[in-house]
Structures are given as C-alpha cells and as structure tokens.
mmCIF file of the N, C-alpha and C atoms, coordinates in Angstrom:
data_MODEL
# 
_entry.id   MODEL 
# 
loop_
_atom_site.group_PDB 
_atom_site.id 
_atom_site.type_symbol 
_atom_site.label_atom_id 
_atom_site.label_alt_id 
_atom_site.label_comp_id 
_atom_site.label_asym_id 
_atom_site.label_entity_id 
_atom_site.label_seq_id 
_atom_site.pdbx_PDB_ins_code 
_atom_site.Cartn_x 
_atom_site.Cartn_y 
_atom_site.Cartn_z 
_atom_site.occupancy 
_atom_site.B_iso_or_equiv 
_atom_site.pdbx_formal_charge 
_atom_site.auth_seq_id 
_atom_site.auth_comp_id 
_atom_site.auth_asym_id 
_atom_site.auth_atom_id 
_atom_site.pdbx_PDB_model_num 
ATOM 1   N N  . MET A 1 1  ? 5.966  -4.628 -21.193 1.00 0.00 ? 1  MET A N  1 
ATOM 2   C CA . MET A 1 1  ? 6.581  -3.719 -20.243 1.00 0.00 ? 1  MET A CA 1 
ATOM 3   C C  . MET A 1 1  ? 7.061  -4.516 -19.035 1.00 0.00 ? 1  MET A C  1 
ATOM 4   N N  . THR A 1 2  ? 8.245  -4.151 -18.549 1.00 0.00 ? 2  THR A N  1 
ATOM 5   C CA . THR A 1 2  ? 8.825  -4.816 -17.402 1.00 0.00 ? 2  THR A CA 1 
ATOM 6   C C  . THR A 1 2  ? 8.119  -4.364 -16.123 1.00 0.00 ? 2  THR A C  1 
ATOM 7   N N  . ARG A 1 3  ? 7.828  -5.312 -15.282 1.00 0.00 ? 3  ARG A N  1 
ATOM 8   C CA . ARG A 1 3  ? 7.189  -4.998 -13.998 1.00 0.00 ? 3  ARG A CA 1 
ATOM 9   C C  . ARG A 1 3  ? 8.223  -4.408 -13.055 1.00 0.00 ? 3  ARG A C  1 
ATOM 10  N N  . ILE A 1 4  ? 7.857  -3.311 -12.408 1.00 0.00 ? 4  ILE A N  1 
ATOM 11  C CA . ILE A 1 4  ? 8.751  -2.642 -11.476 1.00 0.00 ? 4  ILE A CA 1 
ATOM 12  C C  . ILE A 1 4  ? 8.475  -3.158 -10.076 1.00 0.00 ? 4  ILE A C  1 
ATOM 13  N N  . VAL A 1 5  ? 9.529  -3.642 -9.423  1.00 0.00 ? 5  VAL A N  1 
ATOM 14  C CA . VAL A 1 5  ? 9.421  -4.106 -8.049  1.00 0.00 ? 5  VAL A CA 1 
ATOM 15  C C  . VAL A 1 5  ? 10.242 -3.172 -7.184  1.00 0.00 ? 5  VAL A C  1 
ATOM 16  N N  . CYS A 1 6  ? 9.595  -2.514 -6.246  1.00 0.00 ? 6  CYS A N  1 
ATOM 17  C CA . CYS A 1 6  ? 10.283 -1.562 -5.363  1.00 0.00 ? 6  CYS A CA 1 
ATOM 18  C C  . CYS A 1 6  ? 10.555 -2.209 -4.015  1.00 0.00 ? 6  CYS A C  1 
ATOM 19  N N  . SER A 1 7  ? 11.701 -1.859 -3.454  1.00 0.00 ? 7  SER A N  1 
ATOM 20  C CA . SER A 1 7  ? 12.003 -2.315 -2.100  1.00 0.00 ? 7  SER A CA 1 
ATOM 21  C C  . SER A 1 7  ? 11.060 -1.614 -1.122  1.00 0.00 ? 7  SER A C  1 
ATOM 22  N N  . ARG A 1 8  ? 11.007 -2.117 0.072   1.00 0.00 ? 8  ARG A N  1 
ATOM 23  C CA . ARG A 1 8  ? 10.167 -1.471 1.099   1.00 0.00 ? 8  ARG A CA 1 
ATOM 24  C C  . ARG A 1 8  ? 10.640 -0.038 1.332   1.00 0.00 ? 8  ARG A C  1 
ATOM 25  N N  . HIS A 1 9  ? 11.945 0.151  1.383   1.00 0.00 ? 9  HIS A N  1 
ATOM 26  C CA . HIS A 1 9  ? 12.507 1.493  1.572   1.00 0.00 ? 9  HIS A CA 1 
ATOM 27  C C  . HIS A 1 9  ? 12.056 2.434  0.446   1.00 0.00 ? 9  HIS A C  1 
ATOM 28  N N  . ALA A 1 10 ? 12.136 1.961  -0.796  1.00 0.00 ? 10 ALA A N  1 
ATOM 29  C CA . ALA A 1 10 ? 11.732 2.786  -1.938  1.00 0.00 ? 10 ALA A CA 1 
ATOM 30  C C  . ALA A 1 10 ? 10.244 3.113  -1.894  1.00 0.00 ? 10 ALA A C  1 
ATOM 31  N N  . THR A 1 11 ? 9.440  2.136  -1.521  1.00 0.00 ? 11 THR A N  1 
ATOM 32  C CA . THR A 1 11 ? 7.996  2.351  -1.436  1.00 0.00 ? 11 THR A CA 1 
ATOM 33  C C  . THR A 1 11 ? 7.655  3.393  -0.379  1.00 0.00 ? 11 THR A C  1 
ATOM 34  N N  . VAL A 1 12 ? 8.251  3.258  0.795   1.00 0.00 ? 12 VAL A N  1 
ATOM 35  C CA . VAL A 1 12 ? 7.995  4.202  1.883   1.00 0.00 ? 12 VAL A CA 1 
ATOM 36  C C  . VAL A 1 12 ? 8.491  5.599  1.500   1.00 0.00 ? 12 VAL A C  1 
ATOM 37  N N  . SER A 1 13 ? 9.696  5.680  0.935   1.00 0.00 ? 13 SER A N  1 
ATOM 38  C CA . SER A 1 13 ? 10.253 6.979  0.540   1.00 0.00 ? 13 SER A CA 1 
ATOM 39  C C  . SER A 1 13 ? 9.379  7.661  -0.509  1.00 0.00 ? 13 SER A C  1 
ATOM 40  N N  . ALA A 1 14 ? 8.921  6.894  -1.490  1.00 0.00 ? 14 ALA A N  1 
ATOM 41  C CA . ALA A 1 14 ? 8.057  7.465  -2.527  1.00 0.00 ? 14 ALA A CA 1 
ATOM 42  C C  . ALA A 1 14 ? 6.745  7.959  -1.934  1.00 0.00 ? 14 ALA A C  1 
ATOM 43  N N  . GLN A 1 15 ? 6.165  7.182  -1.027  1.00 0.00 ? 15 GLN A N  1 
ATOM 44  C CA . GLN A 1 15 ? 4.913  7.601  -0.390  1.00 0.00 ? 15 GLN A CA 1 
ATOM 45  C C  . GLN A 1 15 ? 5.117  8.872  0.425   1.00 0.00 ? 15 GLN A C  1 
ATOM 46  N N  . GLN A 1 16 ? 6.210  8.957  1.154   1.00 0.00 ? 16 GLN A N  1 
ATOM 47  C CA . GLN A 1 16 ? 6.499  10.138 1.967   1.00 0.00 ? 16 GLN A CA 1 
ATOM 48  C C  . GLN A 1 16 ? 6.665  11.381 1.099   1.00 0.00 ? 16 GLN A C  1 
ATOM 49  N N  . ARG A 1 17 ? 7.170  11.196 -0.116  1.00 0.00 ? 17 ARG A N  1 
ATOM 50  C CA . ARG A 1 17 ? 7.414  12.316 -1.017  1.00 0.00 ? 17 ARG A CA 1 
ATOM 51  C C  . ARG A 1 17 ? 6.251  12.559 -1.981  1.00 0.00 ? 17 ARG A C  1 
ATOM 52  N N  . GLY A 1 18 ? 5.222  11.739 -1.895  1.00 0.00 ? 18 GLY A N  1 
ATOM 53  C CA . GLY A 1 18 ? 4.062  11.893 -2.764  1.00 0.00 ? 18 GLY A CA 1 
ATOM 54  C C  . GLY A 1 18 ? 4.336  11.513 -4.212  1.00 0.00 ? 18 GLY A C  1 
ATOM 55  N N  . ILE A 1 19 ? 5.258  10.574 -4.413  1.00 0.00 ? 19 ILE A N  1 
ATOM 56  C CA . ILE A 1 19 ? 5.602  10.132 -5.765  1.00 0.00 ? 19 ILE A CA 1 
ATOM 57  C C  . ILE A 1 19 ? 4.794  8.880  -6.084  1.00 0.00 ? 19 ILE A C  1 
ATOM 58  N N  . ARG A 1 20 ? 3.931  9.001  -7.061  1.00 0.00 ? 20 ARG A N  1 
ATOM 59  C CA . ARG A 1 20 ? 3.060  7.881  -7.449  1.00 0.00 ? 20 ARG A CA 1 
ATOM 60  C C  . ARG A 1 20 ? 3.799  6.896  -8.362  1.00 0.00 ? 20 ARG A C  1 
ATOM 61  N N  . PRO A 1 21 ? 3.358  5.639  -8.373  1.00 0.00 ? 21 PRO A N  1 
ATOM 62  C CA . PRO A 1 21 ? 3.992  4.640  -9.239  1.00 0.00 ? 21 PRO A CA 1 
ATOM 63  C C  . PRO A 1 21 ? 4.014  5.051  -10.721 1.00 0.00 ? 21 PRO A C  1 
ATOM 64  N N  . ALA A 1 22 ? 2.992  5.737  -11.185 1.00 0.00 ? 22 ALA A N  1 
ATOM 65  C CA . ALA A 1 22 ? 2.961  6.170  -12.589 1.00 0.00 ? 22 ALA A CA 1 
ATOM 66  C C  . ALA A 1 22 ? 4.098  7.146  -12.896 1.00 0.00 ? 22 ALA A C  1 
ATOM 67  N N  . VAL A 1 23 ? 4.471  7.959  -11.915 1.00 0.00 ? 23 VAL A N  1 
ATOM 68  C CA . VAL A 1 23 ? 5.576  8.906  -12.103 1.00 0.00 ? 23 VAL A CA 1 
ATOM 69  C C  . VAL A 1 23 ? 6.900  8.141  -12.180 1.00 0.00 ? 23 VAL A C  1 
ATOM 70  N N  . ILE A 1 24 ? 7.049  7.123  -11.365 1.00 0.00 ? 24 ILE A N  1 
ATOM 71  C CA . ILE A 1 24 ? 8.253  6.287  -11.409 1.00 0.00 ? 24 ILE A CA 1 
ATOM 72  C C  . ILE A 1 24 ? 8.381  5.639  -12.783 1.00 0.00 ? 24 ILE A C  1 
ATOM 73  N N  . GLU A 1 25 ? 7.292  5.100  -13.280 1.00 0.00 ? 25 GLU A N  1 
ATOM 74  C CA . GLU A 1 25 ? 7.299  4.485  -14.611 1.00 0.00 ? 25 GLU A CA 1 
ATOM 75  C C  . GLU A 1 25 ? 7.634  5.516  -15.687 1.00 0.00 ? 25 GLU A C  1 
ATOM 76  N N  . PHE A 1 26 ? 7.077  6.724  -15.561 1.00 0.00 ? 26 PHE A N  1 
ATOM 77  C CA . PHE A 1 26 ? 7.333  7.790  -16.526 1.00 0.00 ? 26 PHE A CA 1 
ATOM 78  C C  . PHE A 1 26 ? 8.821  8.136  -16.553 1.00 0.00 ? 26 PHE A C  1 
ATOM 79  N N  . VAL A 1 27 ? 9.427  8.286  -15.380 1.00 0.00 ? 27 VAL A N  1 
ATOM 80  C CA . VAL A 1 27 ? 10.856 8.615  -15.313 1.00 0.00 ? 27 VAL A CA 1 
ATOM 81  C C  . VAL A 1 27 ? 11.675 7.497  -15.944 1.00 0.00 ? 27 VAL A C  1 
ATOM 82  N N  . LEU A 1 28 ? 11.385 6.264  -15.622 1.00 0.00 ? 28 LEU A N  1 
ATOM 83  C CA . LEU A 1 28 ? 12.128 5.146  -16.200 1.00 0.00 ? 28 LEU A CA 1 
ATOM 84  C C  . LEU A 1 28 ? 11.977 5.097  -17.718 1.00 0.00 ? 28 LEU A C  1 
ATOM 85  N N  . GLN A 1 29 ? 10.807 5.419  -18.203 1.00 0.00 ? 29 GLN A N  1 
ATOM 86  C CA . GLN A 1 29 ? 10.539 5.379  -19.644 1.00 0.00 ? 29 GLN A CA 1 
ATOM 87  C C  . GLN A 1 29 ? 11.271 6.500  -20.386 1.00 0.00 ? 29 GLN A C  1 
ATOM 88  N N  . HIS A 1 30 ? 11.370 7.683  -19.775 1.00 0.00 ? 30 HIS A N  1 
ATOM 89  C CA . HIS A 1 30 ? 11.890 8.846  -20.484 1.00 0.00 ? 30 HIS A CA 1 
ATOM 90  C C  . HIS A 1 30 ? 13.265 9.325  -20.012 1.00 0.00 ? 30 HIS A C  1 
ATOM 91  N N  . ALA A 1 31 ? 13.838 8.664  -19.029 1.00 0.00 ? 31 ALA A N  1 
ATOM 92  C CA . ALA A 1 31 ? 15.133 9.099  -18.499 1.00 0.00 ? 31 ALA A CA 1 
ATOM 93  C C  . ALA A 1 31 ? 16.200 9.075  -19.594 1.00 0.00 ? 31 ALA A C  1 
ATOM 94  N N  . ASP A 1 32 ? 16.929 10.164 -19.678 1.00 0.00 ? 32 ASP A N  1 
ATOM 95  C CA . ASP A 1 32 ? 18.028 10.228 -20.635 1.00 0.00 ? 32 ASP A CA 1 
ATOM 96  C C  . ASP A 1 32 ? 19.378 10.354 -19.928 1.00 0.00 ? 32 ASP A C  1 
ATOM 97  N N  . ILE A 1 33 ? 19.345 10.416 -18.610 1.00 0.00 ? 33 ILE A N  1 
ATOM 98  C CA . ILE A 1 33 ? 20.578 10.429 -17.830 1.00 0.00 ? 33 ILE A CA 1 
ATOM 99  C C  . ILE A 1 33 ? 20.639 9.125  -17.046 1.00 0.00 ? 33 ILE A C  1 
ATOM 100 N N  . ASP A 1 34 ? 21.729 8.407  -17.243 1.00 0.00 ? 34 ASP A N  1 
ATOM 101 C CA . ASP A 1 34 ? 21.941 7.098  -16.632 1.00 0.00 ? 34 ASP A CA 1 
ATOM 102 C C  . ASP A 1 34 ? 23.357 7.101  -16.067 1.00 0.00 ? 34 ASP A C  1 
ATOM 103 N N  . LEU A 1 35 ? 23.463 7.163  -14.737 1.00 0.00 ? 35 LEU A N  1 
ATOM 104 C CA . LEU A 1 35 ? 24.767 7.242  -14.084 1.00 0.00 ? 35 LEU A CA 1 
ATOM 105 C C  . LEU A 1 35 ? 24.971 6.075  -13.138 1.00 0.00 ? 35 LEU A C  1 
ATOM 106 N N  . GLU A 1 36 ? 26.236 5.685  -12.950 1.00 0.00 ? 36 GLU A N  1 
ATOM 107 C CA . GLU A 1 36 ? 26.535 4.652  -11.965 1.00 0.00 ? 36 GLU A CA 1 
ATOM 108 C C  . GLU A 1 36 ? 26.326 5.239  -10.574 1.00 0.00 ? 36 GLU A C  1 
ATOM 109 N N  . ALA A 1 37 ? 25.628 4.480  -9.718  1.00 0.00 ? 37 ALA A N  1 
ATOM 110 C CA . ALA A 1 37 ? 25.343 4.948  -8.357  1.00 0.00 ? 37 ALA A CA 1 
ATOM 111 C C  . ALA A 1 37 ? 26.061 4.103  -7.308  1.00 0.00 ? 37 ALA A C  1 
ATOM 112 N N  . GLY A 1 38 ? 26.878 3.168  -7.736  1.00 0.00 ? 38 GLY A N  1 
ATOM 113 C CA . GLY A 1 38 ? 27.632 2.321  -6.820  1.00 0.00 ? 38 GLY A CA 1 
ATOM 114 C C  . GLY A 1 38 ? 26.892 1.053  -6.444  1.00 0.00 ? 38 GLY A C  1 
ATOM 115 N N  . ASP A 1 39 ? 27.630 0.069  -6.003  1.00 0.00 ? 39 ASP A N  1 
ATOM 116 C CA . ASP A 1 39 ? 27.086 -1.224 -5.566  1.00 0.00 ? 39 ASP A CA 1 
ATOM 117 C C  . ASP A 1 39 ? 26.183 -1.875 -6.609  1.00 0.00 ? 39 ASP A C  1 
ATOM 118 N N  . GLY A 1 40 ? 26.511 -1.718 -7.879  1.00 0.00 ? 40 GLY A N  1 
ATOM 119 C CA . GLY A 1 40 ? 25.726 -2.346 -8.941  1.00 0.00 ? 40 GLY A CA 1 
ATOM 120 C C  . GLY A 1 40 ? 24.426 -1.622 -9.244  1.00 0.00 ? 40 GLY A C  1 
ATOM 121 N N  . CYS A 1 41 ? 24.292 -0.406 -8.764  1.00 0.00 ? 41 CYS A N  1 
ATOM 122 C CA . CYS A 1 41 ? 23.059 0.372  -8.984  1.00 0.00 ? 41 CYS A CA 1 
ATOM 123 C C  . CYS A 1 41 ? 23.284 1.454  -10.029 1.00 0.00 ? 41 CYS A C  1 
ATOM 124 N N  . ARG A 1 42 ? 22.183 1.885  -10.641 1.00 0.00 ? 42 ARG A N  1 
ATOM 125 C CA . ARG A 1 42 ? 22.186 2.964  -11.624 1.00 0.00 ? 42 ARG A CA 1 
ATOM 126 C C  . ARG A 1 42 ? 21.242 4.060  -11.139 1.00 0.00 ? 42 ARG A C  1 
ATOM 127 N N  . ALA A 1 43 ? 21.549 5.307  -11.486 1.00 0.00 ? 43 ALA A N  1 
ATOM 128 C CA . ALA A 1 43 ? 20.693 6.450  -11.174 1.00 0.00 ? 43 ALA A CA 1 
ATOM 129 C C  . ALA A 1 43 ? 20.117 6.969  -12.489 1.00 0.00 ? 43 ALA A C  1 
ATOM 130 N N  . TYR A 1 44 ? 18.802 7.072  -12.546 1.00 0.00 ? 44 TYR A N  1 
ATOM 131 C CA . TYR A 1 44 ? 18.104 7.528  -13.753 1.00 0.00 ? 44 TYR A CA 1 
ATOM 132 C C  . TYR A 1 44 ? 17.343 8.806  -13.464 1.00 0.00 ? 44 TYR A C  1 
ATOM 133 N N  . ARG A 1 45 ? 17.401 9.752  -14.422 1.00 0.00 ? 45 ARG A N  1 
ATOM 134 C CA . ARG A 1 45 ? 16.594 10.966 -14.308 1.00 0.00 ? 45 ARG A CA 1 
ATOM 135 C C  . ARG A 1 45 ? 16.387 11.578 -15.684 1.00 0.00 ? 45 ARG A C  1 
ATOM 136 N N  . ILE A 1 46 ? 15.487 12.540 -15.746 1.00 0.00 ? 46 ILE A N  1 
ATOM 137 C CA . ILE A 1 46 ? 15.172 13.236 -16.987 1.00 0.00 ? 46 ILE A CA 1 
ATOM 138 C C  . ILE A 1 46 ? 15.872 14.594 -16.960 1.00 0.00 ? 46 ILE A C  1 
ATOM 139 N N  . SER A 1 47 ? 16.677 14.870 -17.973 1.00 0.00 ? 47 SER A N  1 
ATOM 140 C CA . SER A 1 47 ? 17.409 16.131 -18.042 1.00 0.00 ? 47 SER A CA 1 
ATOM 141 C C  . SER A 1 47 ? 16.484 17.281 -18.448 1.00 0.00 ? 47 SER A C  1 
ATOM 142 N N  . ASP A 1 48 ? 16.979 18.498 -18.258 1.00 0.00 ? 48 ASP A N  1 
ATOM 143 C CA . ASP A 1 48 ? 16.226 19.672 -18.696 1.00 0.00 ? 48 ASP A CA 1 
ATOM 144 C C  . ASP A 1 48 ? 16.042 19.651 -20.214 1.00 0.00 ? 48 ASP A C  1 
ATOM 145 N N  . LYS A 1 49 ? 17.068 19.225 -20.935 1.00 0.00 ? 49 LYS A N  1 
ATOM 146 C CA . LYS A 1 49 ? 16.987 19.142 -22.398 1.00 0.00 ? 49 LYS A CA 1 
ATOM 147 C C  . LYS A 1 49 ? 15.886 18.171 -22.829 1.00 0.00 ? 49 LYS A C  1 
ATOM 148 N N  . ALA A 1 50 ? 15.835 17.010 -22.184 1.00 0.00 ? 50 ALA A N  1 
ATOM 149 C CA . ALA A 1 50 ? 14.796 16.028 -22.509 1.00 0.00 ? 50 ALA A CA 1 
ATOM 150 C C  . ALA A 1 50 ? 13.418 16.549 -22.132 1.00 0.00 ? 50 ALA A C  1 
ATOM 151 N N  . THR A 1 51 ? 13.337 17.308 -21.039 1.00 0.00 ? 51 THR A N  1 
ATOM 152 C CA . THR A 1 51 ? 12.064 17.897 -20.620 1.00 0.00 ? 51 THR A CA 1 
ATOM 153 C C  . THR A 1 51 ? 11.524 18.813 -21.711 1.00 0.00 ? 51 THR A C  1 
ATOM 154 N N  . VAL A 1 52 ? 12.391 19.641 -22.273 1.00 0.00 ? 52 VAL A N  1 
ATOM 155 C CA . VAL A 1 52 ? 11.974 20.539 -23.362 1.00 0.00 ? 52 VAL A CA 1 
ATOM 156 C C  . VAL A 1 52 ? 11.491 19.740 -24.562 1.00 0.00 ? 52 VAL A C  1 
ATOM 157 N N  . GLU A 1 53 ? 12.218 18.680 -24.912 1.00 0.00 ? 53 GLU A N  1 
ATOM 158 C CA . GLU A 1 53 ? 11.821 17.841 -26.046 1.00 0.00 ? 53 GLU A CA 1 
ATOM 159 C C  . GLU A 1 53 ? 10.480 17.149 -25.791 1.00 0.00 ? 53 GLU A C  1 
ATOM 160 N N  . LEU A 1 54 ? 10.284 16.668 -24.582 1.00 0.00 ? 54 LEU A N  1 
ATOM 161 C CA . LEU A 1 54 ? 9.014  16.016 -24.252 1.00 0.00 ? 54 LEU A CA 1 
ATOM 162 C C  . LEU A 1 54 ? 7.862  17.012 -24.346 1.00 0.00 ? 54 LEU A C  1 
ATOM 163 N N  . LEU A 1 55 ? 8.086  18.251 -23.910 1.00 0.00 ? 55 LEU A N  1 
ATOM 164 C CA . LEU A 1 55 ? 7.061  19.293 -24.038 1.00 0.00 ? 55 LEU A CA 1 
ATOM 165 C C  . LEU A 1 55 ? 6.727  19.531 -25.513 1.00 0.00 ? 55 LEU A C  1 
ATOM 166 N N  . LYS A 1 56 ? 7.757  19.611 -26.350 1.00 0.00 ? 56 LYS A N  1 
ATOM 167 C CA . LYS A 1 56 ? 7.560  19.814 -27.792 1.00 0.00 ? 56 LYS A CA 1 
ATOM 168 C C  . LYS A 1 56 ? 6.769  18.664 -28.409 1.00 0.00 ? 56 LYS A C  1 
ATOM 169 N N  . ASN A 1 57 ? 6.935  17.468 -27.829 1.00 0.00 ? 57 ASN A N  1 
ATOM 170 C CA . ASN A 1 57 ? 6.253  16.280 -28.353 1.00 0.00 ? 57 ASN A CA 1 
ATOM 171 C C  . ASN A 1 57 ? 4.879  16.059 -27.740 1.00 0.00 ? 57 ASN A C  1 
ATOM 172 N N  . GLY A 1 58 ? 4.397  17.040 -26.982 1.00 0.00 ? 58 GLY A N  1 
ATOM 173 C CA . GLY A 1 58 ? 3.022  16.984 -26.507 1.00 0.00 ? 58 GLY A CA 1 
ATOM 174 C C  . GLY A 1 58 ? 2.791  16.406 -25.129 1.00 0.00 ? 58 GLY A C  1 
ATOM 175 N N  . ILE A 1 59 ? 3.846  16.121 -24.389 1.00 0.00 ? 59 ILE A N  1 
ATOM 176 C CA . ILE A 1 59 ? 3.660  15.650 -23.013 1.00 0.00 ? 59 ILE A CA 1 
ATOM 177 C C  . ILE A 1 59 ? 3.203  16.831 -22.168 1.00 0.00 ? 59 ILE A C  1 
ATOM 178 N N  . ALA A 1 60 ? 2.194  16.623 -21.356 1.00 0.00 ? 60 ALA A N  1 
ATOM 179 C CA . ALA A 1 60 ? 1.630  17.699 -20.536 1.00 0.00 ? 60 ALA A CA 1 
ATOM 180 C C  . ALA A 1 60 ? 2.651  18.199 -19.520 1.00 0.00 ? 60 ALA A C  1 
ATOM 181 N N  . ILE A 1 61 ? 2.672  19.510 -19.340 1.00 0.00 ? 61 ILE A N  1 
ATOM 182 C CA . ILE A 1 61 ? 3.606  20.125 -18.384 1.00 0.00 ? 61 ILE A CA 1 
ATOM 183 C C  . ILE A 1 61 ? 3.358  19.623 -16.964 1.00 0.00 ? 61 ILE A C  1 
ATOM 184 N N  . SER A 1 62 ? 2.104  19.333 -16.641 1.00 0.00 ? 62 SER A N  1 
ATOM 185 C CA . SER A 1 62 ? 1.800  18.827 -15.295 1.00 0.00 ? 62 SER A CA 1 
ATOM 186 C C  . SER A 1 62 ? 2.462  17.469 -15.065 1.00 0.00 ? 62 SER A C  1 
ATOM 187 N N  . GLU A 1 63 ? 2.510  16.645 -16.097 1.00 0.00 ? 63 GLU A N  1 
ATOM 188 C CA . GLU A 1 63 ? 3.153  15.336 -15.981 1.00 0.00 ? 63 GLU A CA 1 
ATOM 189 C C  . GLU A 1 63 ? 4.672  15.495 -15.830 1.00 0.00 ? 63 GLU A C  1 
ATOM 190 N N  . LEU A 1 64 ? 5.242  16.429 -16.590 1.00 0.00 ? 64 LEU A N  1 
ATOM 191 C CA . LEU A 1 64 ? 6.678  16.672 -16.505 1.00 0.00 ? 64 LEU A CA 1 
ATOM 192 C C  . LEU A 1 64 ? 7.075  17.289 -15.171 1.00 0.00 ? 64 LEU A C  1 
ATOM 193 N N  . ASP A 1 65 ? 6.238  18.174 -14.644 1.00 0.00 ? 65 ASP A N  1 
ATOM 194 C CA . ASP A 1 65 ? 6.534  18.796 -13.346 1.00 0.00 ? 65 ASP A CA 1 
ATOM 195 C C  . ASP A 1 65 ? 6.665  17.750 -12.245 1.00 0.00 ? 65 ASP A C  1 
ATOM 196 N N  . ARG A 1 66 ? 5.827  16.725 -12.303 1.00 0.00 ? 66 ARG A N  1 
ATOM 197 C CA . ARG A 1 66 ? 5.879  15.674 -11.282 1.00 0.00 ? 66 ARG A CA 1 
ATOM 198 C C  . ARG A 1 66 ? 7.151  14.840 -11.392 1.00 0.00 ? 66 ARG A C  1 
ATOM 199 N N  . ALA A 1 67 ? 7.697  14.710 -12.605 1.00 0.00 ? 67 ALA A N  1 
ATOM 200 C CA . ALA A 1 67 ? 8.830  13.822 -12.838 1.00 0.00 ? 67 ALA A CA 1 
ATOM 201 C C  . ALA A 1 67 ? 10.170 14.546 -12.924 1.00 0.00 ? 67 ALA A C  1 
ATOM 202 N N  . ARG A 1 68 ? 10.136 15.852 -12.999 1.00 0.00 ? 68 ARG A N  1 
ATOM 203 C CA . ARG A 1 68 ? 11.320 16.655 -13.298 1.00 0.00 ? 68 ARG A CA 1 
ATOM 204 C C  . ARG A 1 68 ? 12.522 16.446 -12.397 1.00 0.00 ? 68 ARG A C  1 
ATOM 205 N N  . ASN A 1 69 ? 12.385 16.508 -11.134 1.00 0.00 ? 69 ASN A N  1 
ATOM 206 C CA . ASN A 1 69 ? 13.533 16.451 -10.227 1.00 0.00 ? 69 ASN A CA 1 
ATOM 207 C C  . ASN A 1 69 ? 13.649 15.123 -9.482  1.00 0.00 ? 69 ASN A C  1 
ATOM 208 N N  . ILE A 1 70 ? 13.134 14.088 -10.076 1.00 0.00 ? 70 ILE A N  1 
ATOM 209 C CA . ILE A 1 70 ? 13.172 12.773 -9.433  1.00 0.00 ? 70 ILE A CA 1 
ATOM 210 C C  . ILE A 1 70 ? 14.351 11.977 -9.981  1.00 0.00 ? 70 ILE A C  1 
ATOM 211 N N  . VAL A 1 71 ? 15.128 11.421 -9.062  1.00 0.00 ? 71 VAL A N  1 
ATOM 212 C CA . VAL A 1 71 ? 16.232 10.527 -9.417  1.00 0.00 ? 71 VAL A CA 1 
ATOM 213 C C  . VAL A 1 71 ? 15.871 9.154  -8.880  1.00 0.00 ? 71 VAL A C  1 
ATOM 214 N N  . LEU A 1 72 ? 15.872 8.177  -9.753  1.00 0.00 ? 72 LEU A N  1 
ATOM 215 C CA . LEU A 1 72 ? 15.547 6.806  -9.353  1.00 0.00 ? 72 LEU A CA 1 
ATOM 216 C C  . LEU A 1 72 ? 16.833 5.990  -9.277  1.00 0.00 ? 72 LEU A C  1 
ATOM 217 N N  . ILE A 1 73 ? 17.039 5.321  -8.168  1.00 0.00 ? 73 ILE A N  1 
ATOM 218 C CA . ILE A 1 73 ? 18.170 4.426  -7.999  1.00 0.00 ? 73 ILE A CA 1 
ATOM 219 C C  . ILE A 1 73 ? 17.664 3.010  -8.211  1.00 0.00 ? 73 ILE A C  1 
ATOM 220 N N  . VAL A 1 74 ? 18.251 2.327  -9.200  1.00 0.00 ? 74 VAL A N  1 
ATOM 221 C CA . VAL A 1 74 ? 17.796 0.994  -9.570  1.00 0.00 ? 74 VAL A CA 1 
ATOM 222 C C  . VAL A 1 74 ? 18.954 0.029  -9.450  1.00 0.00 ? 74 VAL A C  1 
ATOM 223 N N  . CYS A 1 75 ? 18.697 -1.076 -8.767  1.00 0.00 ? 75 CYS A N  1 
ATOM 224 C CA . CYS A 1 75 ? 19.676 -2.154 -8.664  1.00 0.00 ? 75 CYS A CA 1 
ATOM 225 C C  . CYS A 1 75 ? 19.379 -3.131 -9.799  1.00 0.00 ? 75 CYS A C  1 
ATOM 226 N N  . GLU A 1 76 ? 20.235 -3.143 -10.792 1.00 0.00 ? 76 GLU A N  1 
ATOM 227 C CA . GLU A 1 76 ? 20.003 -3.980 -11.968 1.00 0.00 ? 76 GLU A CA 1 
ATOM 228 C C  . GLU A 1 76 ? 20.064 -5.471 -11.616 1.00 0.00 ? 76 GLU A C  1 
ATOM 229 N N  . ASP A 1 77 ? 20.866 -5.830 -10.614 1.00 0.00 ? 77 ASP A N  1 
ATOM 230 C CA . ASP A 1 77 ? 21.010 -7.238 -10.243 1.00 0.00 ? 77 ASP A CA 1 
ATOM 231 C C  . ASP A 1 77 ? 19.724 -7.811 -9.665  1.00 0.00 ? 77 ASP A C  1 
ATOM 232 N N  . SER A 1 78 ? 19.074 -7.028 -8.803  1.00 0.00 ? 78 SER A N  1 
ATOM 233 C CA . SER A 1 78 ? 17.872 -7.534 -8.145  1.00 0.00 ? 78 SER A CA 1 
ATOM 234 C C  . SER A 1 78 ? 16.596 -6.946 -8.725  1.00 0.00 ? 78 SER A C  1 
ATOM 235 N N  . GLY A 1 79 ? 16.737 -5.990 -9.633  1.00 0.00 ? 79 GLY A N  1 
ATOM 236 C CA . GLY A 1 79 ? 15.550 -5.374 -10.241 1.00 0.00 ? 79 GLY A CA 1 
ATOM 237 C C  . GLY A 1 79 ? 15.134 -4.168 -9.477  1.00 0.00 ? 79 GLY A C  1 
# 
C-alpha cells in the first residue's frame, strides 16, 4: 500500500472536519469518481452508485457515512 503524505493544510483541514486518516484511505481505495482539479491535481470521491455497491458487498453503513461526502484533492506530482 502506498503511504499517504498530507500537506499541513490538508492535515489541519481534516482535523477541523473530524476526518480521520482511515477515512481518507477508505475514500482513496474505493473512489470511483476521478476528476481533474487543476494545477496537476485530481479530485477523488465515492459516488452514490458505488456507495450502494459497497453496502451490498458488506461494508458497514457507519463506515460509508463517514466517507460519503468527502472529496480528496491529490497532487499526483508531489503525492
């Protein structure tokens, strides 16, 4: 598994929003929406369709609720 390195801004923002590192990893692992976010960055999130499929595959609803509306902006150049 690739190690996730967050910028200081990302770390502070996640802490302010109560987003734990495990949720970030979950979104990255299961994201089915991948959009260009500009400046060499990508935006990742889990769609409603994927959420339904994950529920069918036994992922706990509590885990999905935490990850549902999170969009992660990742700079592929710097990680």
